[in-house]
Backbone as ProteinMPNN parsed JSONL, in Angstrom:
{"seq_chain_A": "MNTTQHLYLHSPPHPVPPRWSEAFPQGRILDAAALPGWLRGHSVVFDVLWLSTGDAQWSAHLQQILQAEPQARVVLLSNTPTPQEGLMAINAGVRGYTHAYAVPALLKEVALVVEHGGLWVGPELLKRLVGSTSLALTQRAAATPAAAQSQAWSTLSAREAEVARAVAAGRSNREVAELMHISERTVKAHLGVVFEKLGVRDRLQLVLRLSAALESDPLPAK", "coords_chain_A": {"N_chain_A": [[0.847, -1.182, 0.0], [0.728, 2.085, -0.965], [-0.124, 4.556, -0.007], [-1.442, 5.906, 3.026], [-4.457, 4.648, 4.357], [-7.338, 6.037, 5.615], [-10.0, 5.569, 7.84], [-13.14, 6.556, 8.862], [-15.394, 6.096, 11.45], [-18.679, 6.562, 11.264], [-21.4, 7.874, 13.032], [-24.554, 8.527, 12.611], [-26.85, 10.995, 13.998], [-24.596, 12.57, 14.063], [-22.245, 14.696, 12.597], [-19.478, 14.119, 10.319], [-16.369, 15.328, 11.359], [-15.486, 18.387, 9.909], [-12.798, 19.205, 9.661], [-11.424, 16.844, 9.782], [-12.14, 15.672, 7.375], [-10.944, 17.511, 5.726], [-8.273, 17.142, 6.362], [-7.87, 14.518, 5.544], [-8.663, 13.969, 2.671], [-8.982, 11.787, 0.998], [-9.934, 9.929, 2.663], [-12.048, 7.308, 3.97], [-15.49, 6.734, 4.806], [-17.362, 5.004, 7.164], [-20.471, 3.767, 7.998], [-21.638, 3.411, 11.282], [-23.524, 1.47, 11.787], [-22.939, -0.441, 9.966], [-20.711, -1.653, 10.888], [-20.425, -4.328, 12.166], [-20.765, -6.123, 9.955], [-18.712, -5.241, 8.31], [-16.479, -5.873, 9.873], [-16.6, -8.612, 9.728], [-16.291, -9.097, 7.001], [-14.265, -7.411, 6.134], [-14.37, -5.44, 4.09], [-13.403, -2.957, 3.67], [-10.256, -1.554, 3.541], [-7.901, -0.331, 5.888], [-5.52, 1.88, 7.458], [-5.43, 3.592, 9.612], [-7.947, 3.985, 11.959], [-10.649, 6.001, 12.805], [-12.48, 7.159, 15.55], [-15.243, 8.781, 17.247], [-16.149, 10.663, 20.149], [-18.606, 11.695, 19.94], [-20.215, 9.709, 19.185], [-22.178, 7.775, 21.082], [-21.755, 5.122, 21.511], [-19.073, 4.618, 21.235], [-17.127, 3.331, 22.808], [-17.982, 0.669, 22.943], [-17.887, 0.07, 20.235], [-15.164, 0.326, 19.812], [-14.175, -1.862, 21.282], [-15.28, -3.966, 19.82], [-13.873, -3.655, 17.427], [-11.187, -4.048, 18.259], [-11.311, -6.636, 19.198], [-11.672, -8.033, 16.859], [-9.506, -7.14, 15.353], [-6.747, -7.013, 16.887], [-4.424, -5.471, 16.625], [-5.228, -3.104, 15.57], [-4.998, 0.305, 14.665], [-6.252, 2.841, 16.29], [-7.746, 6.017, 16.58], [-9.14, 8.321, 18.804], [-11.425, 10.909, 18.593], [-12.336, 13.729, 20.416], [-14.986, 15.825, 21.454], [-14.883, 17.388, 23.682], [-12.166, 17.215, 25.136], [-10.688, 15.601, 27.956], [-8.362, 14.899, 30.627], [-9.171, 12.667, 32.099], [-10.99, 11.274, 30.448], [-9.291, 10.804, 28.3], [-7.338, 9.138, 29.453], [-8.889, 6.918, 30.073], [-9.57, 6.159, 27.497], [-7.058, 5.509, 26.352], [-6.345, 3.391, 28.014], [-8.298, 1.666, 27.214], [-7.48, 0.967, 24.72], [-7.032, 2.673, 22.507], [-4.85, 4.324, 20.177], [-4.398, 6.954, 19.825], [-5.449, 10.189, 20.972], [-7.3, 13.042, 20.714], [-8.446, 16.451, 20.091], [-11.596, 16.886, 18.517], [-11.873, 19.06, 16.907], [-9.387, 19.77, 16.116], [-6.797, 21.3, 14.171], [-6.273, 20.566, 10.667], [-3.514, 20.064, 10.12], [-2.529, 19.193, 12.59], [-4.043, 16.878, 12.973], [-3.0, 15.306, 10.943], [-0.429, 15.011, 11.912], [-0.902, 13.561, 14.246], [-1.842, 11.196, 13.073], [0.471, 10.349, 11.726], [2.244, 9.752, 13.835], [0.838, 7.662, 15.096], [0.673, 5.788, 13.012], [3.306, 4.958, 12.882], [3.656, 3.487, 15.117], [3.575, 4.872, 17.514], [2.182, 6.575, 20.444], [-0.367, 8.975, 20.844], [-1.238, 11.601, 22.858], [-2.95, 14.316, 24.46], [-1.427, 17.395, 25.751], [-2.16, 17.866, 28.467], [-2.969, 15.356, 29.433], [-0.63, 13.934, 28.991], [1.101, 15.219, 30.795], [-0.112, 14.489, 33.172], [0.15, 11.672, 33.141], [2.936, 11.433, 33.118], [3.553, 12.708, 35.522], [2.309, 11.046, 37.43], [3.844, 8.845, 37.253], [6.416, 9.579, 37.888], [7.151, 9.729, 40.646], [7.252, 7.05, 41.486], [9.294, 6.178, 39.826], [11.47, 7.673, 40.783], [11.694, 6.701, 43.406], [12.274, 3.978, 42.973], [14.697, 4.149, 41.57], [16.321, 5.289, 43.521], [16.394, 3.294, 45.395], [17.746, 1.214, 44.253], [20.901, -0.293, 43.737], [23.533, 1.599, 42.27], [25.356, 0.293, 40.691], [24.064, -1.739, 39.431], [23.253, -1.743, 36.478], [21.318, -1.679, 33.512], [21.849, -3.02, 30.219], [20.573, -1.588, 28.213], [20.151, 1.024, 29.24], [22.723, 1.717, 29.823], [23.831, 2.584, 27.519], [23.47, 5.246, 27.365], [24.993, 8.432, 27.824], [26.296, 10.116, 30.758], [25.225, 12.693, 30.818], [23.098, 12.51, 29.008], [21.535, 10.644, 30.352], [20.859, 12.136, 32.568], [19.231, 14.096, 31.438], [17.194, 12.416, 30.529], [16.154, 11.474, 32.981], [15.15, 13.866, 34.059], [13.185, 14.608, 32.18], [11.49, 12.391, 32.377], [10.531, 12.877, 34.872], [8.697, 14.763, 34.412], [9.414, 17.338, 33.655], [9.619, 20.247, 31.568], [11.305, 21.101, 28.449], [12.436, 23.637, 28.792], [12.519, 23.826, 31.586], [14.283, 21.747, 32.159], [16.561, 22.743, 30.919], [17.098, 24.997, 32.513], [17.549, 23.731, 34.943], [19.844, 22.218, 34.415], [21.57, 24.095, 33.541], [21.994, 24.662, 30.82], [21.382, 25.267, 27.289], [18.077, 25.363, 25.748], [18.158, 24.31, 23.22], [20.301, 22.548, 23.409], [19.249, 20.744, 25.216], [17.178, 19.652, 23.651], [18.741, 18.424, 21.723], [20.127, 16.47, 23.216], [17.901, 15.017, 24.07], [16.914, 14.05, 21.668], [18.923, 12.236, 20.986], [18.658, 10.448, 23.105], [16.063, 9.428, 22.602], [16.592, 8.129, 20.169], [18.548, 6.211, 20.871], [17.16, 4.634, 22.703], [15.042, 3.786, 21.281], [12.517, 5.053, 21.213], [9.719, 7.271, 20.548], [8.614, 9.543, 21.604], [7.894, 11.614, 24.522], [6.052, 10.28, 26.181], [6.383, 7.556, 25.472], [8.996, 7.322, 26.341], [8.738, 7.565, 29.128], [7.155, 5.298, 29.648], [8.909, 3.3, 28.783], [11.014, 3.715, 30.547], [9.755, 3.177, 32.963], [9.225, 0.435, 32.655], [11.847, -0.525, 32.486], [12.839, 0.017, 35.006], [11.68, -1.895, 36.529], [13.503, -3.818, 36.944], [16.058, -2.733, 36.661], [17.934, 0.301, 37.174], [18.183, 3.704, 35.902], [21.298, 4.85, 34.452], [23.668, 5.879, 36.892], [23.973, 9.157, 38.359]], "CA_chain_A": [[0.0, 0.0, 0.0], [1.599, 3.233, -1.103], [-0.612, 5.667, 0.786], [-2.198, 5.508, 4.202], [-5.904, 4.672, 4.23], [-7.999, 6.456, 6.844], [-11.401, 5.177, 7.889], [-13.868, 7.227, 9.943], [-16.637, 5.405, 11.804], [-19.68, 7.617, 11.363], [-22.62, 7.51, 13.738], [-25.566, 9.573, 12.426], [-26.819, 12.167, 13.11], [-23.405, 13.385, 14.299], [-21.525, 14.87, 11.334], [-18.038, 13.872, 10.261], [-15.689, 16.609, 11.575], [-15.003, 18.971, 8.649], [-11.346, 19.269, 9.597], [-10.942, 15.494, 9.47], [-12.311, 15.527, 5.928], [-9.941, 18.358, 5.083], [-6.96, 16.528, 6.576], [-7.781, 13.249, 4.817], [-9.684, 14.039, 1.617], [-9.175, 10.469, 0.407], [-10.397, 9.021, 3.711], [-13.339, 6.665, 3.753], [-16.439, 6.853, 5.911], [-18.143, 3.778, 7.357], [-21.59, 3.936, 8.915], [-21.468, 2.551, 12.459], [-24.448, 0.336, 11.691], [-22.344, -1.446, 9.079], [-19.457, -2.148, 11.478], [-20.334, -5.791, 12.325], [-20.553, -6.758, 8.664], [-17.377, -4.881, 7.835], [-15.506, -6.646, 10.635], [-16.625, -9.992, 9.233], [-15.857, -9.201, 5.613], [-13.116, -6.542, 5.843], [-14.547, -4.904, 2.753], [-12.665, -1.699, 3.601], [-8.903, -1.654, 4.081], [-7.53, 0.913, 6.529], [-4.312, 1.912, 8.272], [-5.821, 4.263, 10.848], [-9.395, 4.065, 12.089], [-10.992, 7.14, 13.653], [-13.764, 7.154, 16.247], [-15.578, 10.067, 17.868], [-16.957, 10.576, 21.361], [-19.969, 12.069, 19.578], [-20.915, 8.424, 19.105], [-22.349, 7.298, 22.447], [-21.335, 3.726, 21.571], [-17.696, 4.505, 20.746], [-16.373, 2.358, 23.596], [-18.402, -0.661, 22.497], [-17.357, -0.107, 18.885], [-13.719, 0.117, 19.945], [-13.941, -3.236, 21.713], [-15.573, -4.822, 18.669], [-12.765, -3.527, 16.477], [-9.972, -4.647, 18.807], [-11.501, -8.088, 19.266], [-11.48, -8.566, 15.508], [-8.175, -6.747, 14.893], [-6.059, -6.537, 18.094], [-3.375, -4.504, 16.297], [-5.815, -1.952, 14.897], [-4.547, 1.618, 15.118], [-7.483, 3.612, 16.433], [-7.634, 7.343, 17.175], [-10.424, 8.818, 19.295], [-11.612, 12.355, 18.559], [-13.255, 14.136, 21.482], [-15.505, 17.188, 21.355], [-14.443, 18.087, 24.898], [-11.141, 16.338, 25.706], [-10.289, 15.731, 29.358], [-7.376, 13.868, 30.986], [-9.85, 11.453, 32.572], [-11.5, 10.558, 29.282], [-8.14, 10.352, 27.521], [-6.728, 8.002, 30.133], [-9.798, 5.788, 29.877], [-9.472, 5.739, 26.096], [-5.763, 4.844, 26.171], [-6.44, 2.1, 28.695], [-9.215, 0.807, 26.434], [-6.769, 0.456, 23.556], [-6.801, 3.586, 21.395], [-3.446, 4.713, 19.997], [-4.327, 8.401, 19.8], [-6.589, 10.878, 21.575], [-7.128, 14.467, 20.469], [-9.677, 17.232, 19.933], [-12.291, 16.679, 17.248], [-11.759, 20.276, 16.101], [-7.976, 20.07, 15.884], [-6.54, 21.736, 12.791], [-5.862, 19.441, 9.811], [-2.083, 19.762, 10.251], [-2.347, 18.414, 13.809], [-4.609, 15.548, 12.74], [-2.022, 14.578, 10.134], [0.694, 14.662, 12.786], [-1.389, 12.462, 15.082], [-1.872, 9.999, 12.23], [1.84, 9.922, 11.443], [2.777, 9.121, 15.046], [0.135, 6.394, 15.308], [1.078, 4.873, 11.945], [4.654, 4.464, 13.148], [3.689, 2.731, 16.367], [3.593, 5.725, 18.692], [0.939, 6.948, 21.1], [-0.567, 10.419, 20.85], [-2.192, 12.113, 23.846], [-2.826, 15.757, 24.613], [-0.427, 17.819, 26.735], [-2.63, 17.717, 29.848], [-2.918, 13.937, 29.792], [0.781, 13.56, 29.052], [1.633, 15.728, 32.056], [-0.672, 13.672, 34.255], [0.772, 10.358, 33.083], [4.334, 11.577, 33.533], [3.589, 13.048, 36.935], [1.925, 9.902, 38.263], [4.891, 7.833, 37.161], [7.73, 10.084, 38.285], [7.476, 9.408, 42.033], [7.666, 5.644, 41.535], [10.596, 6.087, 39.173], [12.471, 8.225, 41.692], [11.85, 5.788, 44.539], [12.951, 2.762, 42.523], [16.081, 4.461, 41.231], [17.057, 5.551, 44.755], [16.506, 2.078, 46.179], [18.504, 0.202, 43.523], [22.327, 0.029, 43.661], [23.917, 2.225, 41.011], [26.166, -0.616, 39.884], [23.196, -2.682, 38.706], [22.751, -1.012, 35.324], [20.925, -2.508, 32.376], [22.58, -2.735, 28.994], [19.867, -0.568, 27.443], [20.382, 2.361, 29.787], [24.152, 2.007, 29.87], [24.235, 3.213, 26.261], [23.352, 6.691, 27.539], [26.047, 9.128, 28.559], [25.81, 10.652, 32.024], [24.419, 13.871, 30.518], [21.86, 12.045, 28.395], [20.747, 10.01, 31.402], [20.33, 13.206, 33.413], [18.113, 14.664, 30.689], [16.114, 11.421, 30.538], [15.542, 11.502, 34.314], [14.392, 15.105, 34.238], [12.006, 14.535, 31.329], [10.611, 11.373, 32.955], [9.931, 13.47, 36.065], [7.655, 15.673, 33.979], [9.903, 18.69, 33.402], [9.646, 20.699, 30.183], [12.658, 21.373, 27.953], [12.921, 24.861, 29.428], [12.843, 23.523, 32.981], [15.501, 20.932, 32.141], [17.655, 23.65, 30.578], [17.408, 25.796, 33.695], [18.077, 22.829, 35.968], [21.17, 21.741, 34.045], [22.361, 25.26, 33.127], [22.335, 24.534, 29.403], [20.35, 25.862, 26.445], [16.985, 24.468, 25.34], [18.614, 23.612, 22.017], [21.127, 21.426, 23.85], [18.328, 19.759, 25.795], [16.52, 18.971, 22.533], [19.726, 17.559, 21.073], [20.308, 15.31, 24.096], [16.669, 14.228, 24.081], [16.861, 13.346, 20.391], [19.841, 11.092, 21.076], [18.042, 9.496, 24.037], [14.98, 8.761, 21.877], [17.171, 7.237, 19.16], [19.231, 5.082, 21.516], [16.214, 3.767, 23.407], [14.019, 3.341, 20.351], [11.206, 5.62, 21.528], [9.386, 8.354, 19.632], [8.104, 10.724, 22.282], [8.063, 11.632, 25.976], [5.228, 9.245, 26.79], [7.058, 6.272, 25.292], [10.186, 7.333, 27.198], [8.299, 7.275, 30.493], [6.735, 3.9, 29.703], [10.121, 2.487, 28.669], [11.75, 3.877, 31.793], [9.017, 2.461, 33.996], [9.454, -0.999, 32.455], [13.25, -0.826, 32.776], [13.083, 0.091, 36.439], [11.183, -3.1, 37.196], [14.645, -4.634, 37.321], [17.298, -1.977, 36.609], [17.776, 1.744, 37.2], [18.937, 4.5, 34.945], [22.674, 5.042, 34.849], [23.797, 6.79, 38.023], [24.453, 10.489, 38.045]], "C_chain_A": [[0.884, 1.233, 0.0], [1.173, 4.418, -0.262], [-1.445, 5.138, 1.941], [-3.697, 5.644, 3.947], [-6.518, 5.002, 5.588], [-9.48, 6.12, 6.754], [-12.056, 5.843, 9.095], [-15.175, 6.492, 10.192], [-17.693, 6.461, 12.133], [-20.945, 7.112, 12.038], [-23.635, 8.642, 13.585], [-26.373, 9.77, 13.721], [-25.576, 13.043, 13.296], [-22.588, 13.478, 13.01], [-20.061, 14.461, 11.442], [-17.349, 15.222, 10.453], [-15.122, 17.163, 10.276], [-13.479, 18.98, 8.547], [-10.732, 17.899, 9.356], [-11.018, 15.275, 7.963], [-11.286, 16.349, 5.165], [-8.551, 17.736, 5.198], [-6.783, 15.281, 5.722], [-8.857, 13.196, 3.723], [-9.947, 12.699, 0.938], [-9.692, 9.449, 1.43], [-11.774, 8.463, 3.417], [-14.192, 6.773, 5.009], [-17.288, 5.587, 5.967], [-19.243, 4.061, 8.363], [-21.447, 2.935, 10.056], [-22.37, 1.318, 12.396], [-23.878, -0.785, 10.842], [-21.09, -2.082, 9.667], [-19.4, -3.666, 11.621], [-20.063, -6.511, 11.006], [-19.181, -6.464, 8.11], [-16.303, -5.686, 8.568], [-15.462, -8.102, 10.172], [-16.007, -10.097, 7.847], [-14.635, -8.383, 5.256], [-13.196, -5.982, 4.427], [-13.803, -3.583, 2.551], [-11.31, -1.883, 4.259], [-8.552, -0.313, 4.724], [-6.205, 0.755, 7.263], [-4.592, 2.565, 9.614], [-7.334, 4.394, 10.852], [-9.719, 5.124, 13.131], [-12.384, 6.976, 14.239], [-14.011, 8.531, 16.846], [-16.403, 9.834, 19.125], [-18.369, 11.087, 21.118], [-20.851, 10.846, 19.417], [-20.988, 7.849, 20.517], [-21.865, 5.864, 22.617], [-19.867, 3.542, 21.188], [-16.904, 3.449, 21.493], [-16.703, 0.934, 23.163], [-17.873, -0.944, 21.101], [-15.853, -0.367, 18.92], [-13.424, -1.332, 20.331], [-14.236, -4.23, 20.598], [-14.405, -4.837, 17.69], [-11.531, -4.254, 16.98], [-10.102, -6.16, 18.974], [-11.252, -8.725, 17.911], [-10.068, -8.317, 15.008], [-7.396, -6.171, 16.077], [-4.996, -5.48, 17.823], [-3.912, -3.25, 15.603], [-5.329, -0.645, 15.515], [-5.749, 2.546, 15.106], [-7.186, 4.939, 17.119], [-9.036, 7.789, 17.588], [-10.427, 10.337, 19.265], [-12.662, 12.736, 19.595], [-13.695, 15.578, 21.289], [-15.07, 18.034, 22.547], [-13.401, 17.213, 25.603], [-10.859, 16.651, 27.176], [-9.252, 14.664, 29.649], [-8.035, 12.556, 31.401], [-10.353, 10.615, 31.397], [-10.357, 9.996, 28.449], [-7.487, 9.139, 28.123], [-7.582, 6.753, 29.963], [-9.671, 5.241, 28.461], [-8.174, 4.991, 25.829], [-5.782, 3.47, 26.816], [-7.328, 1.123, 27.936], [-8.579, 0.308, 25.152], [-6.579, 1.401, 22.394], [-5.326, 3.964, 21.35], [-3.276, 6.23, 20.004], [-5.591, 9.008, 20.367], [-6.369, 12.365, 21.392], [-8.485, 15.117, 20.233], [-10.277, 17.012, 18.551], [-12.16, 17.885, 16.323], [-10.304, 20.705, 15.925], [-7.774, 20.444, 14.426], [-6.04, 20.553, 11.971], [-4.392, 19.06, 9.961], [-1.82, 18.912, 11.488], [-2.897, 17.006, 13.638], [-3.656, 14.692, 11.915], [-0.83, 14.149, 10.987], [0.327, 13.51, 13.715], [-1.342, 11.154, 14.298], [-0.473, 9.461, 11.987], [2.457, 9.201, 12.639], [2.161, 7.736, 15.244], [0.542, 5.363, 14.261], [2.421, 4.22, 12.238], [4.787, 3.826, 14.529], [3.699, 3.557, 17.63], [2.219, 5.907, 19.293], [0.835, 8.469, 21.071], [-1.627, 10.768, 21.89], [-1.981, 13.617, 23.946], [-1.85, 16.124, 25.708], [-0.87, 17.645, 28.182], [-2.551, 16.269, 30.302], [-1.479, 13.468, 29.895], [1.39, 13.998, 30.381], [1.149, 14.89, 33.225], [-0.011, 12.296, 34.299], [2.214, 10.404, 33.567], [4.42, 11.828, 35.02], [3.279, 11.871, 37.832], [2.993, 8.823, 38.285], [6.193, 8.276, 37.821], [8.115, 9.706, 39.705], [7.955, 7.968, 42.153], [9.038, 5.462, 40.911], [11.7, 6.549, 40.112], [12.743, 7.27, 42.84], [12.599, 4.522, 44.14], [14.422, 3.023, 42.239], [16.916, 4.658, 42.485], [17.304, 4.265, 45.534], [17.369, 1.013, 45.528], [19.963, 0.603, 43.445], [22.71, 0.548, 42.29], [24.68, 1.276, 40.101], [25.326, -1.552, 39.031], [22.538, -1.974, 37.539], [22.393, -1.977, 34.194], [21.725, -2.113, 31.148], [21.92, -1.62, 28.204], [20.206, 0.836, 27.935], [21.859, 2.719, 29.817], [24.66, 2.601, 28.56], [24.172, 4.736, 26.354], [24.575, 7.248, 28.254], [25.453, 9.669, 29.849], [24.884, 11.846, 31.784], [23.075, 13.474, 29.922], [20.946, 11.412, 29.432], [20.121, 11.054, 32.315], [19.131, 13.875, 32.748], [16.926, 13.708, 30.721], [15.402, 11.401, 31.877], [14.636, 12.717, 34.474], [13.102, 15.09, 33.422], [11.003, 13.532, 31.895], [9.922, 11.874, 34.215], [8.891, 14.526, 35.718], [8.105, 17.084, 33.671], [9.885, 18.997, 31.902], [11.088, 20.909, 29.756], [13.253, 22.61, 28.617], [13.337, 24.601, 30.872], [14.115, 22.683, 33.078], [16.714, 21.812, 31.863], [18.074, 24.479, 31.781], [18.051, 24.937, 34.78], [19.524, 22.452, 35.696], [22.107, 22.861, 33.576], [22.9, 25.099, 31.701], [21.2, 25.151, 28.594], [19.256, 24.845, 26.122], [17.382, 23.679, 24.098], [19.454, 22.397, 22.389], [20.27, 20.326, 24.467], [17.661, 18.957, 24.686], [17.48, 18.003, 21.845], [19.954, 16.294, 21.901], [19.083, 14.397, 24.043], [16.519, 13.441, 22.786], [17.739, 12.112, 20.392], [19.257, 10.019, 21.989], [16.939, 8.711, 23.335], [15.539, 7.733, 20.892], [17.795, 6.006, 19.804], [18.248, 4.101, 22.155], [15.067, 3.301, 22.517], [12.623, 3.811, 20.699], [10.985, 6.844, 20.656], [8.949, 9.639, 20.33], [8.285, 10.578, 23.786], [7.276, 10.513, 26.655], [5.886, 7.883, 26.659], [8.315, 6.187, 26.153], [9.814, 6.976, 28.628], [7.904, 5.811, 30.636], [7.945, 2.966, 29.639], [10.923, 2.536, 29.965], [11.086, 3.113, 32.923], [9.251, 0.962, 33.894], [10.885, -1.382, 32.84], [13.511, -0.857, 34.266], [12.431, -1.045, 37.218], [12.363, -3.937, 37.667], [15.944, -3.833, 37.423], [17.032, -0.486, 36.639], [18.398, 2.406, 36.006], [20.389, 4.558, 35.375], [22.773, 6.098, 35.933], [24.297, 8.141, 37.573], [25.964, 10.538, 38.199]], "O_chain_A": [[1.712, 1.396, 0.896], [2.016, 5.211, 0.159], [-2.064, 4.078, 1.854], [-4.149, 6.643, 3.387], [-6.249, 4.329, 6.584], [-10.127, 6.354, 5.734], [-11.576, 5.707, 10.22], [-15.968, 6.286, 9.273], [-17.606, 7.156, 13.145], [-21.49, 6.07, 11.675], [-23.591, 9.614, 14.339], [-26.563, 8.811, 14.47], [-25.51, 14.142, 12.745], [-22.273, 12.457, 12.399], [-19.483, 14.461, 12.529], [-17.708, 16.182, 9.773], [-14.35, 16.479, 9.603], [-12.93, 18.784, 7.462], [-9.643, 17.796, 8.79], [-10.082, 14.76, 7.351], [-10.816, 15.947, 4.101], [-7.754, 17.791, 4.261], [-5.688, 15.01, 5.229], [-9.839, 12.464, 3.844], [-11.017, 12.495, 0.364], [-9.865, 8.271, 1.118], [-12.567, 9.074, 2.702], [-13.68, 6.889, 6.122], [-17.855, 5.155, 4.964], [-18.973, 4.543, 9.463], [-21.169, 1.757, 9.828], [-22.011, 0.251, 12.895], [-24.281, -1.94, 10.975], [-20.472, -2.941, 9.04], [-18.395, -4.258, 11.226], [-19.224, -7.41, 10.949], [-18.55, -7.332, 7.507], [-15.331, -6.128, 7.956], [-14.413, -8.744, 10.22], [-15.293, -11.053, 7.545], [-14.02, -8.606, 4.213], [-12.231, -6.038, 3.664], [-13.596, -3.141, 1.421], [-11.227, -2.32, 5.407], [-8.87, 0.737, 4.165], [-5.816, -0.35, 7.641], [-4.054, 2.144, 10.638], [-7.932, 4.853, 9.879], [-9.132, 5.141, 14.212], [-13.344, 6.691, 13.524], [-13.096, 9.348, 16.94], [-17.243, 8.936, 19.175], [-19.24, 10.938, 21.975], [-22.077, 10.931, 19.502], [-19.962, 7.475, 21.085], [-21.592, 5.43, 23.737], [-19.454, 2.432, 20.85], [-16.094, 2.742, 20.893], [-15.812, 0.095, 23.032], [-17.456, -2.064, 20.808], [-15.336, -1.18, 18.154], [-12.524, -1.956, 19.768], [-13.525, -5.223, 20.446], [-14.003, -5.889, 17.193], [-10.893, -4.992, 16.23], [-9.107, -6.88, 18.897], [-10.691, -9.817, 17.819], [-9.487, -9.161, 14.325], [-7.382, -4.954, 16.258], [-4.696, -4.672, 18.702], [-3.138, -2.432, 15.106], [-5.26, -0.511, 16.737], [-6.206, 2.981, 14.048], [-6.464, 4.984, 18.115], [-9.993, 7.655, 16.825], [-9.546, 10.98, 19.836], [-13.74, 12.144, 19.647], [-12.877, 16.45, 20.995], [-14.909, 19.249, 22.431], [-13.731, 16.536, 26.577], [-10.801, 17.813, 27.579], [-9.246, 13.622, 28.994], [-7.533, 11.474, 31.099], [-10.162, 9.4, 31.361], [-10.428, 8.872, 27.953], [-7.116, 8.207, 27.409], [-7.06, 5.662, 29.735], [-9.664, 4.029, 28.246], [-8.178, 3.959, 25.158], [-5.294, 2.498, 26.238], [-7.137, -0.091, 28.006], [-9.06, -0.652, 24.551], [-6.021, 0.999, 21.373], [-4.637, 3.927, 22.369], [-2.166, 6.738, 20.166], [-6.673, 8.429, 20.264], [-5.366, 12.905, 21.859], [-9.519, 14.452, 20.181], [-9.565, 16.959, 17.548], [-12.314, 17.762, 15.108], [-10.025, 21.865, 15.622], [-8.492, 19.964, 13.549], [-5.444, 19.63, 12.525], [-4.051, 17.877, 9.934], [-0.984, 18.008, 11.451], [-2.288, 16.042, 14.103], [-3.522, 13.493, 12.159], [-0.289, 13.058, 10.807], [1.126, 12.603, 13.947], [-0.864, 10.135, 14.797], [-0.254, 8.251, 12.035], [3.11, 8.169, 12.483], [2.864, 6.765, 15.521], [0.735, 4.192, 14.587], [2.645, 3.063, 11.882], [5.892, 3.648, 15.039], [3.821, 3.003, 18.723], [1.217, 5.459, 18.737], [1.831, 9.168, 21.253], [-2.762, 10.299, 21.819], [-0.932, 14.124, 23.55], [-1.475, 15.273, 26.515], [-0.053, 17.312, 29.041], [-2.119, 15.983, 31.419], [-1.141, 12.689, 30.786], [2.113, 13.232, 31.019], [1.904, 14.613, 34.158], [0.346, 11.812, 35.372], [2.66, 9.538, 34.32], [5.254, 11.239, 35.709], [3.905, 11.702, 38.878], [3.051, 7.998, 39.197], [6.982, 7.442, 38.263], [9.277, 9.393, 39.963], [8.942, 7.691, 42.835], [9.852, 4.682, 41.405], [12.74, 5.901, 40.225], [13.897, 7.052, 43.207], [13.459, 4.046, 44.882], [15.287, 2.231, 42.613], [18.078, 4.253, 42.529], [18.299, 4.15, 46.249], [17.697, 0.011, 46.164], [20.251, 1.753, 43.112], [22.275, 0.014, 41.27], [24.658, 1.431, 38.88], [25.803, -2.095, 38.035], [21.357, -1.636, 37.618], [23.089, -2.965, 33.96], [22.22, -0.989, 31.058], [22.604, -0.797, 27.595], [20.51, 1.725, 27.139], [22.211, 3.898, 29.835], [25.796, 3.072, 28.494], [24.751, 5.436, 25.523], [25.121, 6.625, 29.165], [24.233, 9.68, 30.013], [23.872, 11.994, 32.47], [22.038, 14.03, 30.285], [19.732, 11.613, 29.403], [18.995, 10.886, 32.782], [18.138, 14.185, 33.407], [15.787, 14.132, 30.918], [14.175, 11.32, 31.919], [13.509, 12.613, 34.958], [12.05, 15.506, 33.907], [9.799, 13.791, 31.894], [8.863, 11.372, 34.592], [8.275, 15.115, 36.605], [7.266, 17.956, 33.445], [10.11, 18.113, 31.075], [11.995, 20.9, 30.589], [14.434, 22.627, 28.963], [14.372, 25.088, 31.328], [14.929, 22.887, 33.979], [17.764, 21.653, 32.487], [19.265, 24.647, 32.042], [18.986, 25.372, 35.452], [20.338, 22.373, 36.616], [23.272, 22.621, 33.258], [24.07, 25.355, 31.416], [20.168, 25.519, 29.155], [19.468, 23.635, 26.205], [16.993, 22.522, 23.938], [19.338, 21.341, 21.766], [20.525, 19.137, 24.271], [17.584, 17.731, 24.763], [17.091, 16.909, 21.436], [19.973, 15.186, 21.365], [19.205, 13.174, 23.979], [16.055, 12.301, 22.798], [17.356, 11.066, 19.868], [19.346, 8.827, 21.692], [16.873, 7.487, 23.448], [15.033, 6.615, 20.79], [17.592, 4.885, 19.336], [18.475, 2.891, 22.15], [14.221, 2.516, 22.945], [11.652, 3.079, 20.513], [11.93, 7.395, 20.093], [8.919, 10.704, 19.712], [8.767, 9.553, 24.268], [7.766, 9.875, 27.587], [5.944, 7.129, 27.63], [8.665, 5.112, 26.641], [10.495, 6.175, 29.269], [8.265, 5.156, 31.614], [8.0, 1.964, 30.352], [11.445, 1.519, 30.421], [11.757, 2.481, 33.74], [9.451, 0.288, 34.905], [11.111, -2.431, 33.444], [14.311, -1.661, 34.744], [12.608, -1.147, 38.432], [12.264, -4.672, 38.65], [16.838, -4.205, 38.184], [15.985, -0.048, 36.163], [19.059, 1.76, 35.193], [20.69, 4.338, 36.548], [22.052, 7.095, 35.905], [24.959, 8.264, 36.542], [26.573, 11.585, 37.978]]}, "name": "protein", "num_of_chains": 1, "seq": "MNTTQHLYLHSPPHPVPPRWSEAFPQGRILDAAALPGWLRGHSVVFDVLWLSTGDAQWSAHLQQILQAEPQARVVLLSNTPTPQEGLMAINAGVRGYTHAYAVPALLKEVALVVEHGGLWVGPELLKRLVGSTSLALTQRAAATPAAAQSQAWSTLSAREAEVARAVAAGRSNREVAELMHISERTVKAHLGVVFEKLGVRDRLQLVLRLSAALESDPLPAK"}
């Protein structure tokens, strides 16, 4: 397949978001009533499937989709996004969560991240997820001997590891720059190297990767 196929699950009488149509003019629209038959016959091929909270049955439709296609890349569009709803959606299996009225350029960016295996959440939800994880990360790192380093984290330099710790604790690039007395550009450069070495695409994946690593090993010591 040379181009990404986008499929929007439409639940009348709620309209398809105009900006979605603008972002993906070649996208296809599937009536929610036809979902069971489509799941059986796969008459429509898609790379990213879009749902909307305007559909009161979106959660049930999501479960139907994931039962039939566990690896389906689903993005949920919300008319009124909240961290609570976003967290519920991510836990339910969506790969992306954003505003239904996001500009077309942002919708395309969301799609690109999801297509490449990433997760997309809004800044408020990201901050909440990072914040809830940071305390556990700090406690585990402090309780584990510095000598017990994993091979994955040992690829980071001391400076890169320091940036990774600060970002995992929920600090912004500016806050990291002030903390480490370096420029934001340098922080971005270090963070880019960290992402590349650890095979992650964004801050959320970094936190999740760090959390998994600390089940047995800490970050490299300062």
